[in-house]
Each structure stands twice: as structure tokens, then as C-alpha cells.
C-alpha positions in Angstrom: 68.7 74.6 140.3 71.2 76.8 139.5 72.0 76.6 142.7 72.2 73.4 143.4 74.6 72.9 141.0 76.9 75.5 141.9 77.1 74.3 145.5 77.4 70.3 144.1 79.8 72.3 141.5 81.9 74.2 144.6 81.7 71.1 146.6 83.2 68.5 144.1 85.8 71.1 143.6 87.2 71.0 147.2 87.3 67.5 148.1 88.7 66.4 144.5 91.1 69.2 146.2 91.7 67.8 149.6 91.6 63.8 148.0 94.8 65.3 145.7 96.9 67.7 148.2 97.0 64.4 150.6 98.2 62.0 147.8 101.9 61.8 148.8 104.8 62.4 146.5 105.8 59.2 145.3 102.3 58.2 143.9 101.8 61.5 141.8 103.5 60.0 138.9 101.5 56.7 138.0 98.1 58.0 138.9 98.9 60.7 136.4 99.4 57.9 133.3 96.2 56.7 134.9 94.9 59.8 134.6 95.6 60.2 131.1 93.9 56.9 130.2 90.7 58.1 131.4 91.0 61.2 130.3 91.5 58.8 126.9 87.6 57.5 127.3 86.7 61.7 127.3 87.9 62.2 123.9 86.8 59.3 122.9 82.7 60.5 123.8 83.4 63.3 122.8 84.0 62.4 119.5 81.4 60.2 119.8 79.7 63.3 121.1 80.6 65.3 117.7 80.0 62.8 115.2 76.5 63.0 116.2 75.9 66.6 117.6 72.3 68.0 116.1 72.2 71.3 113.8 73.5 74.5 115.5 76.0 72.1 118.4 79.1 71.7 117.1 80.7 75.0 118.6 80.1 72.7 122.2 81.1 69.2 121.0 84.0 71.3 119.1 84.8 72.5 122.3 84.4 70.0 124.7 86.5 67.4 121.9 89.4 70.3 122.0 89.0 70.1 126.3 89.3 66.8 126.4 92.6 66.8 123.7 94.3 69.8 125.8 94.1 67.8 129.1 94.6 64.6 127.0 98.6 65.9 126.1 98.9 68.2 128.8 98.8 65.3 131.3 101.3 63.1 129.0 104.1 66.6 128.7 103.4 66.5 132.1 104.3 62.8 133.0 106.9 63.0 130.9 108.5 66.0 131.9 107.8 64.3 135.8 110.3 61.0 134.8 112.8 63.0 133.1 113.0 64.4 137.3 114.0 60.6 138.0 116.3 60.1 135.2 118.9 62.3 136.8 122.1 64.1 134.6 124.0 61.5 132.9 128.3 61.8 133.1 130.1 62.1 129.2 132.2 59.3 131.5 129.4 56.8 132.5 127.7 57.3 128.7 129.5 53.8 127.1 129.4 53.9 122.9 127.4 51.6 121.3 129.4 49.4 119.4 127.0 50.3 115.8 127.6 53.3 116.3 
């Protein structure tokens, strides 16, 4: 059983790398946002597992919850950073003073 699982892991890693490397850079930000939504579903699943875990397996459930949360927060951080690249730098002459300031 273990060799079959390892073959599946390696094949999925290679296929995932191939698919992601074929995505044009223009689509990376929208796809990252979509993956963040799917990762949020993983967090909900990890919370459900953590809430119903049998005795002695709490460590594995907690690890799943932490890793799913890191994936979501890291994805939002990377998406925000990528979106900042599209804004460019504002010049002081272009920035108008708001009337309420």
C-alpha cells in the first residue's frame, strides 16, 4: 500500500507543478484568490475534525488546523503583495487632498 501511495504523491506533485507552470502570469492573482477560498473550506473541515476527534488524536487534528490556517493566511498575504505590484508608486503631485482632511 505504501509504494502505491508514494507513486500517487509523486505523480500528483509532478502534475501539479506542470499545471501551475503553464498558467500565464496575468492569471496568477485571480487563481490565487480562488485557491484561498478553497483553502478556507479546508479550515472549516479541519475545525470540524478537531471538534469531533477521538481521544489521543487531538495532536494530528490540531496540526491539520494549523497547517490549513497557515495556508489561508499565507495565500492572502501573497495575493495582497501581488496586487500591490499592479498599483505602482503614486507621485505626490498626483495625490489630491480629501476635503475632510
